[in-house]
CHARMM internal coordinates of N, CA and C (Angstrom, degrees):
IC EDIT
DIST 1 N 1 CA 1.4525
DIST 1 CA 1 C 1.5353
ANGL 1 N 1 CA 1 C 108.53
DIST 1 C 2 N 1.3119
ANGL 1 CA 1 C 2 N 115.83
DIHE 1 N 1 CA 1 C 2 N 136.90
DIST 2 N 2 CA 1.4585
ANGL 1 C 2 N 2 CA 122.13
DIHE 1 CA 1 C 2 N 2 CA 178.43
DIST 2 CA 2 C 1.5150
ANGL 2 N 2 CA 2 C 109.22
DIHE 1 C 2 N 2 CA 2 C -86.58
DIST 2 C 3 N 1.3170
ANGL 2 CA 2 C 3 N 114.56
DIHE 2 N 2 CA 2 C 3 N 134.97
DIST 3 N 3 CA 1.4668
ANGL 2 C 3 N 3 CA 119.79
DIHE 2 CA 2 C 3 N 3 CA 178.46
DIST 3 CA 3 C 1.5224
ANGL 3 N 3 CA 3 C 108.39
DIHE 2 C 3 N 3 CA 3 C -111.11
DIST 3 C 4 N 1.3041
ANGL 3 CA 3 C 4 N 116.47
DIHE 3 N 3 CA 3 C 4 N 126.49
DIST 4 N 4 CA 1.4565
ANGL 3 C 4 N 4 CA 121.97
DIHE 3 CA 3 C 4 N 4 CA 178.70
DIST 4 CA 4 C 1.5201
ANGL 4 N 4 CA 4 C 109.27
DIHE 3 C 4 N 4 CA 4 C -100.58
DIST 4 C 5 N 1.3181
ANGL 4 CA 4 C 5 N 114.99
DIHE 4 N 4 CA 4 C 5 N 130.12
DIST 5 N 5 CA 1.4596
ANGL 4 C 5 N 5 CA 120.70
DIHE 4 CA 4 C 5 N 5 CA 177.65
DIST 5 CA 5 C 1.5247
ANGL 5 N 5 CA 5 C 107.58
DIHE 4 C 5 N 5 CA 5 C -111.16
DIST 5 C 6 N 1.3320
ANGL 5 CA 5 C 6 N 118.01
DIHE 5 N 5 CA 5 C 6 N 119.56
DIST 6 N 6 CA 1.4730
ANGL 5 C 6 N 6 CA 118.87
DIHE 5 CA 5 C 6 N 6 CA -179.81
DIST 6 CA 6 C 1.5311
ANGL 6 N 6 CA 6 C 111.16
DIHE 5 C 6 N 6 CA 6 C -64.78
DIST 6 C 7 N 1.3187
ANGL 6 CA 6 C 7 N 114.60
DIHE 6 N 6 CA 6 C 7 N 143.48
DIST 7 N 7 CA 1.4643
ANGL 6 C 7 N 7 CA 120.65
DIHE 6 CA 6 C 7 N 7 CA 179.59
DIST 7 CA 7 C 1.5072
ANGL 7 N 7 CA 7 C 109.78
DIHE 6 C 7 N 7 CA 7 C -79.52
DIST 7 C 8 N 1.3070
ANGL 7 CA 7 C 8 N 117.01
DIHE 7 N 7 CA 7 C 8 N 130.13
DIST 8 N 8 CA 1.4717
ANGL 7 C 8 N 8 CA 122.62
DIHE 7 CA 7 C 8 N 8 CA 176.44
DIST 8 CA 8 C 1.5217
ANGL 8 N 8 CA 8 C 107.32
DIHE 7 C 8 N 8 CA 8 C -105.48
DIST 8 C 9 N 1.3082
ANGL 8 CA 8 C 9 N 116.39
DIHE 8 N 8 CA 8 C 9 N 109.93
DIST 9 N 9 CA 1.4546
ANGL 8 C 9 N 9 CA 121.36
DIHE 8 CA 8 C 9 N 9 CA -178.57
DIST 9 CA 9 C 1.5254
ANGL 9 N 9 CA 9 C 110.88
DIHE 8 C 9 N 9 CA 9 C -68.42
DIST 9 C 10 N 1.3128
ANGL 9 CA 9 C 10 N 115.82
DIHE 9 N 9 CA 9 C 10 N 147.48
DIST 10 N 10 CA 1.4636
ANGL 9 C 10 N 10 CA 121.68
DIHE 9 CA 9 C 10 N 10 CA 176.00
DIST 10 CA 10 C 1.5211
ANGL 10 N 10 CA 10 C 111.00
DIHE 9 C 10 N 10 CA 10 C -95.31
DIST 10 C 11 N 1.3154
ANGL 10 CA 10 C 11 N 116.62
DIHE 10 N 10 CA 10 C 11 N 4.54
DIST 11 N 11 CA 1.4613
ANGL 10 C 11 N 11 CA 121.78
DIHE 10 CA 10 C 11 N 11 CA 178.00
DIST 11 CA 11 C 1.5201
ANGL 11 N 11 CA 11 C 108.29
DIHE 10 C 11 N 11 CA 11 C -100.98
DIST 11 C 12 N 1.3239
ANGL 11 CA 11 C 12 N 115.26
DIHE 11 N 11 CA 11 C 12 N 130.19
DIST 12 N 12 CA 1.4603
ANGL 11 C 12 N 12 CA 120.15
DIHE 11 CA 11 C 12 N 12 CA 177.67
DIST 12 CA 12 C 1.5258
ANGL 12 N 12 CA 12 C 109.13
DIHE 11 C 12 N 12 CA 12 C -117.08
DIST 12 C 13 N 1.3014
ANGL 12 CA 12 C 13 N 115.85
DIHE 12 N 12 CA 12 C 13 N 153.87
DIST 13 N 13 CA 1.4573
ANGL 12 C 13 N 13 CA 122.32
DIHE 12 CA 12 C 13 N 13 CA 178.04
DIST 13 CA 13 C 1.5195
ANGL 13 N 13 CA 13 C 108.39
DIHE 12 C 13 N 13 CA 13 C -113.85
DIST 13 C 14 N 1.3131
ANGL 13 CA 13 C 14 N 115.21
DIHE 13 N 13 CA 13 C 14 N 129.55
DIST 14 N 14 CA 1.4618
ANGL 13 C 14 N 14 CA 121.33
DIHE 13 CA 13 C 14 N 14 CA 179.10
DIST 14 CA 14 C 1.5287
ANGL 14 N 14 CA 14 C 107.69
DIHE 13 C 14 N 14 CA 14 C -114.34
DIST 14 C 15 N 1.3167
ANGL 14 CA 14 C 15 N 114.93
DIHE 14 N 14 CA 14 C 15 N 136.62
DIST 15 N 15 CA 1.4596
ANGL 14 C 15 N 15 CA 121.52
DIHE 14 CA 14 C 15 N 15 CA -178.02
DIST 15 CA 15 C 1.5204
ANGL 15 N 15 CA 15 C 110.24
DIHE 14 C 15 N 15 CA 15 C -121.71
DIST 15 C 16 N 1.3364
ANGL 15 CA 15 C 16 N 117.19
DIHE 15 N 15 CA 15 C 16 N 163.09
DIST 16 N 16 CA 1.4646
ANGL 15 C 16 N 16 CA 119.26
DIHE 15 CA 15 C 16 N 16 CA 175.37
DIST 16 CA 16 C 1.5315
ANGL 16 N 16 CA 16 C 110.23
DIHE 15 C 16 N 16 CA 16 C -54.51
DIST 16 C 17 N 1.3199
ANGL 16 CA 16 C 17 N 115.96
DIHE 16 N 16 CA 16 C 17 N 139.55
DIST 17 N 17 CA 1.4527
ANGL 16 C 17 N 17 CA 121.07
DIHE 16 CA 16 C 17 N 17 CA -177.35
DIST 17 CA 17 C 1.5246
ANGL 17 N 17 CA 17 C 112.00
DIHE 16 C 17 N 17 CA 17 C 101.63
DIST 17 C 18 N 1.3414
ANGL 17 CA 17 C 18 N 117.06
DIHE 17 N 17 CA 17 C 18 N -23.83
DIST 18 N 18 CA 1.4614
ANGL 17 C 18 N 18 CA 120.74
DIHE 17 CA 17 C 18 N 18 CA 175.51
DIST 18 CA 18 C 1.5221
ANGL 18 N 18 CA 18 C 108.08
DIHE 17 C 18 N 18 CA 18 C -69.97
DIST 18 C 19 N 1.3264
ANGL 18 CA 18 C 19 N 117.37
DIHE 18 N 18 CA 18 C 19 N 142.81
DIST 19 N 19 CA 1.4658
ANGL 18 C 19 N 19 CA 120.03
DIHE 18 CA 18 C 19 N 19 CA -176.43
DIST 19 CA 19 C 1.5258
ANGL 19 N 19 CA 19 C 112.43
DIHE 18 C 19 N 19 CA 19 C -63.61
DIST 19 C 20 N 1.3175
ANGL 19 CA 19 C 20 N 119.12
DIHE 19 N 19 CA 19 C 20 N -17.77
DIST 20 N 20 CA 1.4615
ANGL 19 C 20 N 20 CA 122.22
DIHE 19 CA 19 C 20 N 20 CA 179.44
DIST 20 CA 20 C 1.5289
ANGL 20 N 20 CA 20 C 112.43
DIHE 19 C 20 N 20 CA 20 C -98.96
DIST 20 C 21 N 1.3256
ANGL 20 CA 20 C 21 N 117.82
DIHE 20 N 20 CA 20 C 21 N 7.83
DIST 21 N 21 CA 1.4671
ANGL 20 C 21 N 21 CA 121.71
DIHE 20 CA 20 C 21 N 21 CA -178.61
DIST 21 CA 21 C 1.5321
ANGL 21 N 21 CA 21 C 111.08
DIHE 20 C 21 N 21 CA 21 C -67.29
DIST 21 C 22 N 1.3241
ANGL 21 CA 21 C 22 N 117.06
DIHE 21 N 21 CA 21 C 22 N -35.54
DIST 22 N 22 CA 1.4635
ANGL 21 C 22 N 22 CA 122.22
DIHE 21 CA 21 C 22 N 22 CA -179.89
DIST 22 CA 22 C 1.5243
ANGL 22 N 22 CA 22 C 109.07
DIHE 21 C 22 N 22 CA 22 C -92.89
DIST 22 C 23 N 1.3268
ANGL 22 CA 22 C 23 N 116.59
DIHE 22 N 22 CA 22 C 23 N 128.50
DIST 23 N 23 CA 1.4615
ANGL 22 C 23 N 23 CA 121.72
DIHE 22 CA 22 C 23 N 23 CA 175.36
DIST 23 CA 23 C 1.5194
ANGL 23 N 23 CA 23 C 107.91
DIHE 22 C 23 N 23 CA 23 C -102.63
DIST 23 C 24 N 1.3237
ANGL 23 CA 23 C 24 N 115.91
DIHE 23 N 23 CA 23 C 24 N 146.30
DIST 24 N 24 CA 1.4547
ANGL 23 C 24 N 24 CA 121.04
DIHE 23 CA 23 C 24 N 24 CA -178.15
DIST 24 CA 24 C 1.5201
ANGL 24 N 24 CA 24 C 108.17
DIHE 23 C 24 N 24 CA 24 C -142.92
DIST 24 C 25 N 1.3375
ANGL 24 CA 24 C 25 N 116.69
DIHE 24 N 24 CA 24 C 25 N 126.85
DIST 25 N 25 CA 1.4676
ANGL 24 C 25 N 25 CA 119.79
DIHE 24 CA 24 C 25 N 25 CA 178.37
DIST 25 CA 25 C 1.5279
ANGL 25 N 25 CA 25 C 112.00
DIHE 24 C 25 N 25 CA 25 C -102.67
DIST 25 C 26 N 1.3169
ANGL 25 CA 25 C 26 N 116.73
DIHE 25 N 25 CA 25 C 26 N 13.28
DIST 26 N 26 CA 1.4527
ANGL 25 C 26 N 26 CA 121.12
DIHE 25 CA 25 C 26 N 26 CA -179.23
DIST 26 CA 26 C 1.5184
ANGL 26 N 26 CA 26 C 112.42
DIHE 25 C 26 N 26 CA 26 C 102.65
DIST 26 C 27 N 1.3223
ANGL 26 CA 26 C 27 N 116.62
DIHE 26 N 26 CA 26 C 27 N -25.13
DIST 27 N 27 CA 1.4641
ANGL 26 C 27 N 27 CA 121.46
DIHE 26 CA 26 C 27 N 27 CA 178.82
DIST 27 CA 27 C 1.5211
ANGL 27 N 27 CA 27 C 110.57
DIHE 26 C 27 N 27 CA 27 C -122.14
DIST 27 C 28 N 1.3070
ANGL 27 CA 27 C 28 N 115.98
DIHE 27 N 27 CA 27 C 28 N -44.63
DIST 28 N 28 CA 1.4630
ANGL 27 C 28 N 28 CA 121.31
DIHE 27 CA 27 C 28 N 28 CA -175.43
DIST 28 CA 28 C 1.5251
ANGL 28 N 28 CA 28 C 110.25
DIHE 27 C 28 N 28 CA 28 C -113.80
DIST 28 C 29 N 1.3305
ANGL 28 CA 28 C 29 N 116.04
DIHE 28 N 28 CA 28 C 29 N 136.54
DIST 29 N 29 CA 1.4633
ANGL 28 C 29 N 29 CA 122.43
DIHE 28 CA 28 C 29 N 29 CA 172.86
DIST 29 CA 29 C 1.5196
ANGL 29 N 29 CA 29 C 107.78
DIHE 28 C 29 N 29 CA 29 C -113.36
DIST 29 C 30 N 1.3311
ANGL 29 CA 29 C 30 N 115.57
DIHE 29 N 29 CA 29 C 30 N 139.98
DIST 30 N 30 CA 1.4648
ANGL 29 C 30 N 30 CA 119.64
DIHE 29 CA 29 C 30 N 30 CA 176.44
DIST 30 CA 30 C 1.5175
ANGL 30 N 30 CA 30 C 109.30
DIHE 29 C 30 N 30 CA 30 C -152.51
DIST 30 C 31 N 1.3116
ANGL 30 CA 30 C 31 N 115.34
DIHE 30 N 30 CA 30 C 31 N 161.94
DIST 31 N 31 CA 1.4544
ANGL 30 C 31 N 31 CA 119.59
DIHE 30 CA 30 C 31 N 31 CA 176.64
DIST 31 CA 31 C 1.5244
ANGL 31 N 31 CA 31 C 109.49
DIHE 30 C 31 N 31 CA 31 C -75.35
DIST 31 C 32 N 1.3004
ANGL 31 CA 31 C 32 N 115.94
DIHE 31 N 31 CA 31 C 32 N 154.88
DIST 32 N 32 CA 1.4585
ANGL 31 C 32 N 32 CA 121.93
DIHE 31 CA 31 C 32 N 32 CA -177.54
DIST 32 CA 32 C 1.5370
ANGL 32 N 32 CA 32 C 111.66
DIHE 31 C 32 N 32 CA 32 C -71.98
DIST 32 C 33 N 1.3074
ANGL 32 CA 32 C 33 N 117.56
DIHE 32 N 32 CA 32 C 33 N -26.50
DIST 33 N 33 CA 1.4656
ANGL 32 C 33 N 33 CA 121.50
DIHE 32 CA 32 C 33 N 33 CA 179.38
DIST 33 CA 33 C 1.5168
ANGL 33 N 33 CA 33 C 108.40
DIHE 32 C 33 N 33 CA 33 C -148.39
DIST 33 C 34 N 1.2980
ANGL 33 CA 33 C 34 N 116.45
DIHE 33 N 33 CA 33 C 34 N 164.30
DIST 34 N 34 CA 1.4544
ANGL 33 C 34 N 34 CA 120.20
DIHE 33 CA 33 C 34 N 34 CA 179.78
DIST 34 CA 34 C 1.5088
ANGL 34 N 34 CA 34 C 110.73
DIHE 33 C 34 N 34 CA 34 C -171.04
DIST 34 C 35 N 1.2997
ANGL 34 CA 34 C 35 N 115.63
DIHE 34 N 34 CA 34 C 35 N -163.26
DIST 35 N 35 CA 1.4581
ANGL 34 C 35 N 35 CA 122.58
DIHE 34 CA 34 C 35 N 35 CA -179.45
DIST 35 CA 35 C 1.5186
ANGL 35 N 35 CA 35 C 109.20
DIHE 34 C 35 N 35 CA 35 C -118.84
DIST 35 C 36 N 1.2999
ANGL 35 CA 35 C 36 N 116.64
DIHE 35 N 35 CA 35 C 36 N 143.16
DIST 36 N 36 CA 1.4617
ANGL 35 C 36 N 36 CA 121.29
DIHE 35 CA 35 C 36 N 36 CA 171.58
DIST 36 CA 36 C 1.5215
ANGL 36 N 36 CA 36 C 106.68
DIHE 35 C 36 N 36 CA 36 C -126.35
DIST 36 C 37 N 1.3095
ANGL 36 CA 36 C 37 N 115.40
DIHE 36 N 36 CA 36 C 37 N 119.30
DIST 37 N 37 CA 1.4599
ANGL 36 C 37 N 37 CA 121.17
DIHE 36 CA 36 C 37 N 37 CA -178.29
DIST 37 CA 37 C 1.5201
ANGL 37 N 37 CA 37 C 107.98
DIHE 36 C 37 N 37 CA 37 C -113.64
DIST 37 C 38 N 1.3042
ANGL 37 CA 37 C 38 N 115.68
DIHE 37 N 37 CA 37 C 38 N 131.31
DIST 38 N 38 CA 1.4602
ANGL 37 C 38 N 38 CA 122.02
DIHE 37 CA 37 C 38 N 38 CA -176.90
DIST 38 CA 38 C 1.5269
ANGL 38 N 38 CA 38 C 111.75
DIHE 37 C 38 N 38 CA 38 C -61.48
DIST 38 C 39 N 1.3252
ANGL 38 CA 38 C 39 N 115.59
DIHE 38 N 38 CA 38 C 39 N 147.61
DIST 39 N 39 CA 1.4696
ANGL 38 C 39 N 39 CA 120.89
DIHE 38 CA 38 C 39 N 39 CA 175.63
DIST 39 CA 39 C 1.5264
ANGL 39 N 39 CA 39 C 111.92
DIHE 38 C 39 N 39 CA 39 C -63.31
DIST 39 C 40 N 1.3069
ANGL 39 CA 39 C 40 N 116.52
DIHE 39 N 39 CA 39 C 40 N -20.49
DIST 40 N 40 CA 1.4634
ANGL 39 C 40 N 40 CA 120.25
DIHE 39 CA 39 C 40 N 40 CA -178.39
DIST 40 CA 40 C 1.5282
ANGL 40 N 40 CA 40 C 112.92
DIHE 39 C 40 N 40 CA 40 C -90.59
DIST 40 C 41 N 1.3275
ANGL 40 CA 40 C 41 N 117.18
DIHE 40 N 40 CA 40 C 41 N 3.84
DIST 41 N 41 CA 1.4627
ANGL 40 C 41 N 41 CA 120.74
DIHE 40 CA 40 C 41 N 41 CA 178.41
DIST 41 CA 41 C 1.5318
ANGL 41 N 41 CA 41 C 108.75
DIHE 40 C 41 N 41 CA 41 C -66.78
DIST 41 C 42 N 1.3255
ANGL 41 CA 41 C 42 N 117.81
DIHE 41 N 41 CA 41 C 42 N 128.32
DIST 42 N 42 CA 1.4684
ANGL 41 C 42 N 42 CA 120.07
DIHE 41 CA 41 C 42 N 42 CA -179.48
DIST 42 CA 42 C 1.5380
ANGL 42 N 42 CA 42 C 112.04
DIHE 41 C 42 N 42 CA 42 C -60.72
DIST 42 C 43 N 1.3087
ANGL 42 CA 42 C 43 N 116.54
DIHE 42 N 42 CA 42 C 43 N 145.41
DIST 43 N 43 CA 1.4590
ANGL 42 C 43 N 43 CA 123.51
DIHE 42 CA 42 C 43 N 43 CA -176.74
DIST 43 CA 43 C 1.5307
ANGL 43 N 43 CA 43 C 112.55
DIHE 42 C 43 N 43 CA 43 C -54.54
DIST 43 C 44 N 1.3330
ANGL 43 CA 43 C 44 N 117.25
DIHE 43 N 43 CA 43 C 44 N -40.80
DIST 44 N 44 CA 1.4677
ANGL 43 C 44 N 44 CA 119.37
DIHE 43 CA 43 C 44 N 44 CA -178.31
DIST 44 CA 44 C 1.5338
ANGL 44 N 44 CA 44 C 111.63
DIHE 43 C 44 N 44 CA 44 C -65.66
DIST 44 C 45 N 1.3259
ANGL 44 CA 44 C 45 N 117.71
DIHE 44 N 44 CA 44 C 45 N -32.23
DIST 45 N 45 CA 1.4612
ANGL 44 C 45 N 45 CA 121.10
DIHE 44 CA 44 C 45 N 45 CA 175.73
DIST 45 CA 45 C 1.5327
ANGL 45 N 45 CA 45 C 110.76
DIHE 44 C 45 N 45 CA 45 C -72.16
DIST 45 C 46 N 1.3333
ANGL 45 CA 45 C 46 N 116.32
DIHE 45 N 45 CA 45 C 46 N -39.55
DIST 46 N 46 CA 1.4625
ANGL 45 C 46 N 46 CA 119.92
DIHE 45 CA 45 C 46 N 46 CA 176.17
DIST 46 CA 46 C 1.5217
ANGL 46 N 46 CA 46 C 111.12
DIHE 45 C 46 N 46 CA 46 C -57.70
DIST 46 C 47 N 1.3345
ANGL 46 CA 46 C 47 N 116.59
DIHE 46 N 46 CA 46 C 47 N -41.34
DIST 47 N 47 CA 1.4600
ANGL 46 C 47 N 47 CA 120.74
DIHE 46 CA 46 C 47 N 47 CA 179.82
DIST 47 CA 47 C 1.5320
ANGL 47 N 47 CA 47 C 110.88
DIHE 46 C 47 N 47 CA 47 C -65.90
DIST 47 C 48 N 1.3261
ANGL 47 CA 47 C 48 N 117.26
DIHE 47 N 47 CA 47 C 48 N -38.93
DIST 48 N 48 CA 1.4666
ANGL 47 C 48 N 48 CA 121.10
DIHE 47 CA 47 C 48 N 48 CA 178.27
DIST 48 CA 48 C 1.5279
ANGL 48 N 48 CA 48 C 109.96
DIHE 47 C 48 N 48 CA 48 C -66.61
DIST 48 C 49 N 1.3303
ANGL 48 CA 48 C 49 N 117.09
DIHE 48 N 48 CA 48 C 49 N -44.44
DIST 49 N 49 CA 1.4624
ANGL 48 C 49 N 49 CA 121.32
DIHE 48 CA 48 C 49 N 49 CA 178.84
DIST 49 CA 49 C 1.5248
ANGL 49 N 49 CA 49 C 110.18
DIHE 48 C 49 N 49 CA 49 C -62.50
DIST 49 C 50 N 1.3324
ANGL 49 CA 49 C 50 N 117.44
DIHE 49 N 49 CA 49 C 50 N -43.88
DIST 50 N 50 CA 1.4655
ANGL 49 C 50 N 50 CA 121.32
DIHE 49 CA 49 C 50 N 50 CA 179.41
DIST 50 CA 50 C 1.5286
ANGL 50 N 50 CA 50 C 110.67
DIHE 49 C 50 N 50 CA 50 C -61.10
DIST 50 C 51 N 1.3212
ANGL 50 CA 50 C 51 N 117.19
DIHE 50 N 50 CA 50 C 51 N -41.97
DIST 51 N 51 CA 1.4578
ANGL 50 C 51 N 51 CA 120.73
DIHE 50 CA 50 C 51 N 51 CA 178.41
DIST 51 CA 51 C 1.5270
ANGL 51 N 51 CA 51 C 110.63
DIHE 50 C 51 N 51 CA 51 C -64.51
DIST 51 C 52 N 1.3259
ANGL 51 CA 51 C 52 N 117.21
DIHE 51 N 51 CA 51 C 52 N -41.22
DIST 52 N 52 CA 1.4687
ANGL 51 C 52 N 52 CA 120.96
DIHE 51 CA 51 C 52 N 52 CA 179.79
DIST 52 CA 52 C 1.5325
ANGL 52 N 52 CA 52 C 110.85
DIHE 51 C 52 N 52 CA 52 C -64.20
DIST 52 C 53 N 1.3265
ANGL 52 CA 52 C 53 N 117.06
DIHE 52 N 52 CA 52 C 53 N -39.93
DIST 53 N 53 CA 1.4673
ANGL 52 C 53 N 53 CA 120.88
DIHE 52 CA 52 C 53 N 53 CA 177.86
DIST 53 CA 53 C 1.5244
ANGL 53 N 53 CA 53 C 109.98
DIHE 52 C 53 N 53 CA 53 C -68.02
DIST 53 C 54 N 1.3265
ANGL 53 CA 53 C 54 N 117.50
DIHE 53 N 53 CA 53 C 54 N -45.08
DIST 54 N 54 CA 1.4648
ANGL 53 C 54 N 54 CA 121.72
DIHE 53 CA 53 C 54 N 54 CA -179.89
DIST 54 CA 54 C 1.5335
ANGL 54 N 54 CA 54 C 111.87
DIHE 53 C 54 N 54 CA 54 C -59.89
DIST 54 C 55 N 1.3323
ANGL 54 CA 54 C 55 N 117.04
DIHE 54 N 54 CA 54 C 55 N -34.15
DIST 55 N 55 CA 1.4666
ANGL 54 C 55 N 55 CA 121.89
DIHE 54 CA 54 C 55 N 55 CA -178.60
DIST 55 CA 55 C 1.5260
ANGL 55 N 55 CA 55 C 112.76
DIHE 54 C 55 N 55 CA 55 C -91.73
DIST 55 C 56 N 1.3410
ANGL 55 CA 55 C 56 N 116.74
DIHE 55 N 55 CA 55 C 56 N 7.17
DIST 56 N 56 CA 1.4663
ANGL 55 C 56 N 56 CA 122.47
DIHE 55 CA 55 C 56 N 56 CA -179.79
DIST 56 CA 56 C 1.5252
ANGL 56 N 56 CA 56 C 113.39
DIHE 55 C 56 N 56 CA 56 C 61.03
DIST 56 C 57 N 1.3179
ANGL 56 CA 56 C 57 N 117.00
DIHE 56 N 56 CA 56 C 57 N 27.24
DIST 57 N 57 CA 1.4612
ANGL 56 C 57 N 57 CA 120.54
DIHE 56 CA 56 C 57 N 57 CA 173.63
DIST 57 CA 57 C 1.5217
ANGL 57 N 57 CA 57 C 110.04
DIHE 56 C 57 N 57 CA 57 C -80.85
DIST 57 C 58 N 1.3205
ANGL 57 CA 57 C 58 N 115.86
DIHE 57 N 57 CA 57 C 58 N -27.56
DIST 58 N 58 CA 1.4670
ANGL 57 C 58 N 58 CA 122.77
DIHE 57 CA 57 C 58 N 58 CA 175.01
DIST 58 CA 58 C 1.5272
ANGL 58 N 58 CA 58 C 105.99
DIHE 57 C 58 N 58 CA 58 C -123.43
DIST 58 C 59 N 1.3462
ANGL 58 CA 58 C 59 N 115.77
DIHE 58 N 58 CA 58 C 59 N 127.78
DIST 59 N 59 CA 1.4626
ANGL 58 C 59 N 59 CA 120.32
DIHE 58 CA 58 C 59 N 59 CA -178.78
DIST 59 CA 59 C 1.5272
ANGL 59 N 59 CA 59 C 109.46
DIHE 58 C 59 N 59 CA 59 C -132.34
DIST 59 C 60 N 1.3194
ANGL 59 CA 59 C 60 N 116.92
DIHE 59 N 59 CA 59 C 60 N 142.65
DIST 60 N 60 CA 1.4641
ANGL 59 C 60 N 60 CA 118.49
DIHE 59 CA 59 C 60 N 60 CA 174.79
DIST 60 CA 60 C 1.5281
ANGL 60 N 60 CA 60 C 109.86
DIHE 59 C 60 N 60 CA 60 C -76.36
DIST 60 C 61 N 1.3224
ANGL 60 CA 60 C 61 N 115.97
DIHE 60 N 60 CA 60 C 61 N 142.56
DIST 61 N 61 CA 1.4623
ANGL 60 C 61 N 61 CA 122.14
DIHE 60 CA 60 C 61 N 61 CA 172.27
DIST 61 CA 61 C 1.5159
ANGL 61 N 61 CA 61 C 108.10
DIHE 60 C 61 N 61 CA 61 C -137.44
DIST 61 C 62 N 1.3162
ANGL 61 CA 61 C 62 N 116.30
DIHE 61 N 61 CA 61 C 62 N 155.42
DIST 62 N 62 CA 1.4603
ANGL 61 C 62 N 62 CA 121.52
DIHE 61 CA 61 C 62 N 62 CA 176.15
DIST 62 CA 62 C 1.5249
ANGL 62 N 62 CA 62 C 107.67
DIHE 61 C 62 N 62 CA 62 C -123.68
DIST 62 C 63 N 1.3322
ANGL 62 CA 62 C 63 N 116.33
DIHE 62 N 62 CA 62 C 63 N 131.86
DIST 63 N 63 CA 1.4549
ANGL 62 C 63 N 63 CA 121.62
DIHE 62 CA 62 C 63 N 63 CA 175.74
DIST 63 CA 63 C 1.5136
ANGL 63 N 63 CA 63 C 108.35
DIHE 62 C 63 N 63 CA 63 C -111.07
DIST 63 C 64 N 1.3211
ANGL 63 CA 63 C 64 N 116.22
DIHE 63 N 63 CA 63 C 64 N 132.91
DIST 64 N 64 CA 1.4517
ANGL 63 C 64 N 64 CA 120.61
DIHE 63 CA 63 C 64 N 64 CA 178.03
DIST 64 CA 64 C 1.5231
ANGL 64 N 64 CA 64 C 108.78
DIHE 63 C 64 N 64 CA 64 C -152.30
DIST 64 C 65 N 1.3301
ANGL 64 CA 64 C 65 N 114.85
DIHE 64 N 64 CA 64 C 65 N 162.31
DIST 65 N 65 CA 1.4508
ANGL 64 C 65 N 65 CA 119.40
DIHE 64 CA 64 C 65 N 65 CA 176.43
DIST 65 CA 65 C 1.5215
ANGL 65 N 65 CA 65 C 108.99
DIHE 64 C 65 N 65 CA 65 C -73.18
DIST 65 C 66 N 1.3270
ANGL 65 CA 65 C 66 N 115.87
DIHE 65 N 65 CA 65 C 66 N 143.18
DIST 66 N 66 CA 1.4638
ANGL 65 C 66 N 66 CA 119.52
DIHE 65 CA 65 C 66 N 66 CA -178.25
DIST 66 CA 66 C 1.5234
ANGL 66 N 66 CA 66 C 112.40
DIHE 65 C 66 N 66 CA 66 C -59.11
DIST 66 C 67 N 1.3415
ANGL 66 CA 66 C 67 N 118.12
DIHE 66 N 66 CA 66 C 67 N -32.82
DIST 67 N 67 CA 1.4640
ANGL 66 C 67 N 67 CA 119.28
DIHE 66 CA 66 C 67 N 67 CA -179.69
DIST 67 CA 67 C 1.5323
ANGL 67 N 67 CA 67 C 111.98
DIHE 66 C 67 N 67 CA 67 C -70.06
DIST 67 C 68 N 1.3445
ANGL 67 CA 67 C 68 N 117.68
DIHE 67 N 67 CA 67 C 68 N -26.84
DIST 68 N 68 CA 1.4669
ANGL 67 C 68 N 68 CA 119.93
DIHE 67 CA 67 C 68 N 68 CA 176.47
DIST 68 CA 68 C 1.5193
ANGL 68 N 68 CA 68 C 110.46
DIHE 67 C 68 N 68 CA 68 C -63.90
DIST 68 C 69 N 1.3139
ANGL 68 CA 68 C 69 N 116.17
DIHE 68 N 68 CA 68 C 69 N -44.02
DIST 69 N 69 CA 1.4639
ANGL 68 C 69 N 69 CA 120.36
DIHE 68 CA 68 C 69 N 69 CA 179.28
DIST 69 CA 69 C 1.5253
ANGL 69 N 69 CA 69 C 110.42
DIHE 68 C 69 N 69 CA 69 C -68.75
DIST 69 C 70 N 1.3198
ANGL 69 CA 69 C 70 N 117.04
DIHE 69 N 69 CA 69 C 70 N -38.79
DIST 70 N 70 CA 1.4603
ANGL 69 C 70 N 70 CA 120.82
DIHE 69 CA 69 C 70 N 70 CA 178.41
DIST 70 CA 70 C 1.5292
ANGL 70 N 70 CA 70 C 110.50
DIHE 69 C 70 N 70 CA 70 C -59.77
DIST 70 C 71 N 1.3331
ANGL 70 CA 70 C 71 N 117.22
DIHE 70 N 70 CA 70 C 71 N -48.20
DIST 71 N 71 CA 1.4651
ANGL 70 C 71 N 71 CA 120.90
DIHE 70 CA 70 C 71 N 71 CA 179.64
DIST 71 CA 71 C 1.5232
ANGL 71 N 71 CA 71 C 111.28
DIHE 70 C 71 N 71 CA 71 C -64.12
DIST 71 C 72 N 1.3361
ANGL 71 CA 71 C 72 N 116.58
DIHE 71 N 71 CA 71 C 72 N -37.67
DIST 72 N 72 CA 1.4719
ANGL 71 C 72 N 72 CA 119.82
DIHE 71 CA 71 C 72 N 72 CA 178.98
DIST 72 CA 72 C 1.5224
ANGL 72 N 72 CA 72 C 110.05
DIHE 71 C 72 N 72 CA 72 C -63.85
DIST 72 C 73 N 1.3281
ANGL 72 CA 72 C 73 N 116.99
DIHE 72 N 72 CA 72 C 73 N -43.44
DIST 73 N 73 CA 1.4736
ANGL 72 C 73 N 73 CA 120.76
DIHE 72 CA 72 C 73 N 73 CA -179.93
DIST 73 CA 73 C 1.5233
ANGL 73 N 73 CA 73 C 110.10
DIHE 72 C 73 N 73 CA 73 C -65.41
DIST 73 C 74 N 1.3270
ANGL 73 CA 73 C 74 N 117.55
DIHE 73 N 73 CA 73 C 74 N -42.33
DIST 74 N 74 CA 1.4674
ANGL 73 C 74 N 74 CA 121.09
DIHE 73 CA 73 C 74 N 74 CA -178.98
DIST 74 CA 74 C 1.5230
ANGL 74 N 74 CA 74 C 112.06
DIHE 73 C 74 N 74 CA 74 C -67.24
DIST 74 C 75 N 1.3318
ANGL 74 CA 74 C 75 N 117.49
DIHE 74 N 74 CA 74 C 75 N -29.06
DIST 75 N 75 CA 1.4717
ANGL 74 C 75 N 75 CA 120.35
DIHE 74 CA 74 C 75 N 75 CA -177.48
DIST 75 CA 75 C 1.5235
ANGL 75 N 75 CA 75 C 112.64
DIHE 74 C 75 N 75 CA 75 C -80.03
DIST 75 C 76 N 1.3068
ANGL 75 CA 75 C 76 N 118.26
DIHE 75 N 75 CA 75 C 76 N -8.04
DIST 76 N 76 CA 1.4672
ANGL 75 C 76 N 76 CA 120.89
DIHE 75 CA 75 C 76 N 76 CA -178.46
DIST 76 CA 76 C 1.4994
ANGL 76 N 76 CA 76 C 112.39
DIHE 75 C 76 N 76 CA 76 C -84.87
END
COOR INIT
IC SEED 1 N 1 CA 1 C
IC BUILD
């Protein structure tokens, strides 16, 4: 009989609202991921992007290896 073992990924996804979403080095706090939009992006596109973010159609996520988060938590 063949036995199948499900694969457990070592990559985790963190989203806004997760307790590890905010990083803090003791002086500065920032989100783990975000958006960077070029200064040359046309205004009408900025408005569309802003609407998509406001309506939760586009959301920031951060992907990292589980051991990275483990080491970060242990180092605090």
